[in-house]
N, C-alpha and C positions, 0 to 999 in steps of 0.2 A: 576583163570582166564583162559580163553580158548585161547590156541595158535591156530595153524592151525588145523581144525577139521579133524579127521580121520573117515571114514565112512564104515558102513556095517549094517547088520541087528541085531546086538547084542542089548541086553537090550530092545527088542521089547515090551514084556509084561509090563515091568516096565514103559516104556514111554507112553504106552496107558493109563495106570491108571493115570499117571500124567497129560497127555493132557486132559483127561476127567474132570479134576478138575477145569477148569476155571469157571464153574458154581458157585463155592464158596468153594468146598472142595478140598482136595489134591489127591483124588483117594483112593485106598486101603490103610488102615492104616498100617503103618510100624513102628516098634520099632526103635527109633533113640537114640543112646547114646550121651549125651551132651559132648562137648569137655571140658577138665579140664582147665578152665581159671579163674584166680584170680578175685574176685569182683572188679568192676571198680569204680572210684570216680564219683562224680556228673558230669553230662554232661557239656561240654563247647561248645562255639560257633563254628560253622563250620569255618575253617581258611579262611581268606581273607575278602574283603569288600563286602557289600551287592550290588547286581546288581541294576542298575538304570533301569527305564522303557524303553523298546525298543522303538526306534523312530517309529512314525506313518508312515506307507507306504500305498500304494494303494492295497496291497495284490498281489496275483498272479492269473491272469485270466486264465480260462480254455478254450482252443481253441474249444473244443467240449465236448459232453457228455462222450467221451472216455478219456478225459484228454489230456496230452501231446502226441506228436508224439512218435512212438515206438523208443526205443533205444536198439540196439542189444547188448547182453552181450558177444557174441562170444562163448557161451557154447553150447555143444551138449546135447540136452535134454536127450537122452538115457544113457549118461554117468552118470547121476545123479538120475536115476530111478531104482527101483527094483520091482519084483513081490510083491504085497501087502502081508506083513507079511510072505514072503517066499512061499506063496501058490498061489497068484494071485486071491484070493477070493474077491468078491465084498461085501462091508459092507451092513448091513441090513437097513431097513427103519427107519426113525425117528418116524413113526406113533406110538401112536396116536398124537404125537406132529405134528404141522402143518408147520414146517420149515425144511429146509435142513441145515446140520451142517458140518463144516470143522474145525478140531482141530489139534494142533501140539504143540511141546515143544521146548523151547529155553534154552540153557545154557547161563550164564552170559559171556560177552565178555571182557569189560574193563570199567574202571572208568575215567571220565574226567570232567573238568570244562567247558564243551561245551554244546551248544544247537543250532543246525543248523536251527531250526524253529524260535525260539524267538530271538536269537542273531546270525544270519548268518554272517559268516566271521569275528566273534569277539571271537577268542580263549581266554579262561579264564574268560569270562564275566559272565557266569552262576554260580549258586551254583553247587555242585558236583552231577553228575549223574552216575548211573550204566547203561551201554548199553548192549543190546542184538541184535542179528541179524548181520548185516553187521559189520565186525570186523575193518573196517577202518572209521567208522562214526566219524566225528569230526565237528568242527565249520564251516568248509568250504564245507561240503557235499552238493551236489546237486542231483537232480534226475539222471543226466547223470553219475556222479561219483559213486553213489550207484549202478547203473545198471552195470557198467563196471569194478569196482575195489572192492577188499575186498573178504574175505571168508565170511561164515555165521555160526552163532552158532544156527540157527534154521533149523534143518535137514541138508540142504545143500545149495549150492550157487544159486539154482533156486529161492530161497527167499532171496534176498539181502536187503530186507526192514530193516529199523532201528526202534528199540523200546527202549525207555529209561524212567527211573523213578528216583526220588531223591535217592541218595545213603543213605543206612542205616549206621549210625554211632554207635559205641559201647560205646561211652562216655569215651574212654581211648586212643583216637588217632588212631583208626583203622576203616576200612570200613568192615561191615558185608556183605559178599557176599551171594546173594540168592542161594538157592538150584536150582532154575530154574524159568522159566516163562511159564505158560500155557496159550495158546491163543486159542480163540474160536470164529469163525465167523458163523453167522446164518442169514437166510433171507427166505422170502416166495419164492417158485418156481416162475419163470417168468410168468407162465401161470395162477397163482392164481389170482382170480378176485380182491383180495384186493390190488394188485399192481396198479390197476387203479381206485379203489374206495377210498382207503386210501391215495393215492398219484397219481402222473401222470404216473409213471412207476417204475419198479424194474430194477436196473442197476447193472452190475459188479462194482468192485472197479475201479474208474478212475485212469489212469496212472499219477503218480506224486502228488496224493492227500496227504496232511499232515495236522495234527491238534493236539491240546492239549486238554485233558479232565481231569476232576477231579477238585481239588482245584485250584482256579484262583489266581495265585501269583501276577498278574498285577492288579487285581480288586477283592480283597478278599470278599468285601461285596456282590458280585454277586454269590458267591458260595452257592448252596443249602445246607441247614443244615441237610437234611434227609440222610438216609443210603441206599437208593434204587439204587443209581448209583455208589457209592463208599463206601466200608466198609472194616473193618478188621475182620478176622476170625481165628479160630484155627482148626487144624486137627491132629488127632492122637488117640492112644488108650484111653486116658483119657480126650479127648477134649469135651468142651461145645461149640457147634457151634452156630453161629448167625451172625447178622449184627451189628458190633460194630464201634463206631465213632473214637476210639483211640486205640493205642497199649495197654495202661493200662487196658482198658475195656476188650479187647480180652484176655489179660493175666490172668484175674481173673479165667477163666475156662480153662487154657492152661498149663498143667503140663510141667515142664522142660523136654526137649527132644522131645516134640511134635513140630509141625510146626505152625508158625504164618504167616498169609498171608494177603496181601491187594488185594482186587478184585475191578476192575473198569469196568464200562460199558460205552462205547462211544455212542454218538448220531448216528442214522442211517438215518437221513434225510439230504440231500445235496441240496444246492441251484442251482447246475448245471452250475454255471457261474464262480466259483472261486475254485482254488486248495489250496489257503491259503487266509486269511483275515488279516487285520491289527492287530486284537487281537488274531489271530490264532485259533479262536473258532467260530465266528459268521457265517462262511460259512456252518457250520453244525448246526443241531438242533435236540433236542429230540422230540419225538411224543407228541401230545397234545390230550386231550379228546374232542370229537366232540359233547358232550351232549347227545349222544345216546349209550354210553358205549363202544365206539370204540377209540382206540389210533391211530390217523392219523397224517400224516406229515403236518406241517403248510404250508399255500399256498406260503409262501416265500421260502420254502425248499421242493419242490414237488417231489423229487426223493428218493426212498428207495434204499440204498446200504447195503451190508452185515453188520449187527451189529457186532461190534468188542468188545470182552470182554477179559480181561486178569486177571490172578492171579499171583502175584509174592510172592514166599514162602521162608521162612527162618527157618532153624532148630534152636530151642531155647537152651539156656544154663543158667547157674546161673546168668549171667550178663544181661539178656534180659531186666530186669526192668530198666536198664540204657540206653537202646537204644533209638534213635530218628532219624528222617530223616534230611538230610542236609538242606532241605527247612524249617524245624521247628526251627532251630537255626542259624540265620544269623546276622552278625555284622550290627549294625545300625537299627535293627528291633526288636520288642518285641518277646521274646521267645513264641513259640506256644506249645500247648499240643502235646507231641510226637505222631506222626502219623497223626495228624489232617490236615496236608497240603499235603497229598498224591495226586499225579496227575501223568499223563503219557503223553508221546509224541509218535507219530507214523508218519513215513515218508515212504510211500509205494514205493517199487522198485521190485515188483514181476516180474519174467519172464512171458511174455505175454502168452506163450503156456500153462504154468502151471496154471495160474489164469483162463484161459479159461477152462481147464480140471476140476478143482475143482468147478468152478461155474456151468458148464454144468452138471456134474455128482452129486457131493455132494449136491449142493444147489438146482438145478432145478429138480433133481430126488428125492429130499427129503430123502437123505441117511444120515446115521450117520457115518461120516468119522473121524477117529482119527489117531494121529501119522503121519500126512502128507499123509494119504491114499487119493488118488485122485478119488476114486469111480469107477474106470474102470479096476481094477485088477492091477494097478500100484501104486507106493508109492514113495515119496521122500526118498532117502536113509537116514538112521538114523545115528546119531552121535555115535561114540564109544569113549572109554576112558573117559566117563562121565556118572555119575549116580546121580539122585536126592536124593538117600538115603545116605546123608552125615551128618557128625556132623557140628557144627558151624565152618564156614571158615572165616578167617579174611584176609584182604589185607591192604597194606600200603596206606596211603593217597597220591595221586600223587601230584607232584609239580604243582602249578598254573602257566601257561605261563606268 
């Protein structure tokens, strides 16, 4: 688990390889030796009672297409930036691809039975999650609290956004900690004609936007069964890669010591009026086909924002066959196939100056930015004391409040 992050430019090459992996792989293959852990017994249910459906609310209205009013973090921008990769070089173009890209890596921060989107102000209500980003994320987190408190496990405090996924359980009373989270934003440049033909406009991420994507725990029947937006994969020297629906399917071609990962793609069409909706999903939408071979935003969600894709990766060992997500095994609910309920939550709390930089440079200039590179010769300072080339790491299950 990550305490206070210490920062410099160390591990730069390694972090670039990892941050590039959000497309589905983990970057350059690295030999990882599995931890020596005795085989675990059959999985048991995640401790505690199953959560009840969240009360219906009116959602959270967005005051404008920019989202909430600015909240100052009190941080000095230059204290948290460095010359890109030590040289100040500007990254190359994404061409022949037609989008700009911004990527970075997050270390795991903490585990908690909290979900400030689905169960705001209700500590202990959720199944167990593993959190990344803001180190003080809890059930009471708001846009203001995320902007003004907490460190960050995603490069540095200029990104105090919160990211979380169901905790991975090892079947023997421990939490399997991820090696890391690779995050990938992409979008057409704002001058691209498709911003106004496939939608009304291309926008930066609105302040205070939040949503859930992947398996729908509140309405399982609405979850698509294909693996185009969420899948499991394997990465490593002996890996068979692909889009797999469950952990077991991915493990068939994933030798012990390689990494297994869940990759999720968020919707990139926003309705422009809500920062959250009662089901925490319907203010966002995936593209639809227009009958002419184009993927366009629905008329109900006319704004394209940067598409958010993440990959959460774990080093495997001899017990991986017993692993399951906290959301797969919950008291009072039928057990699900391990990994089948994978989903993710995101609560944005970027520093305004930084989001302006990576949008203007990486996205609008169609650059290929990795490791928090802002596309202007500057980069978010990198974490030290952390490397994704680890063996399986276990943590105690926290007490439920």
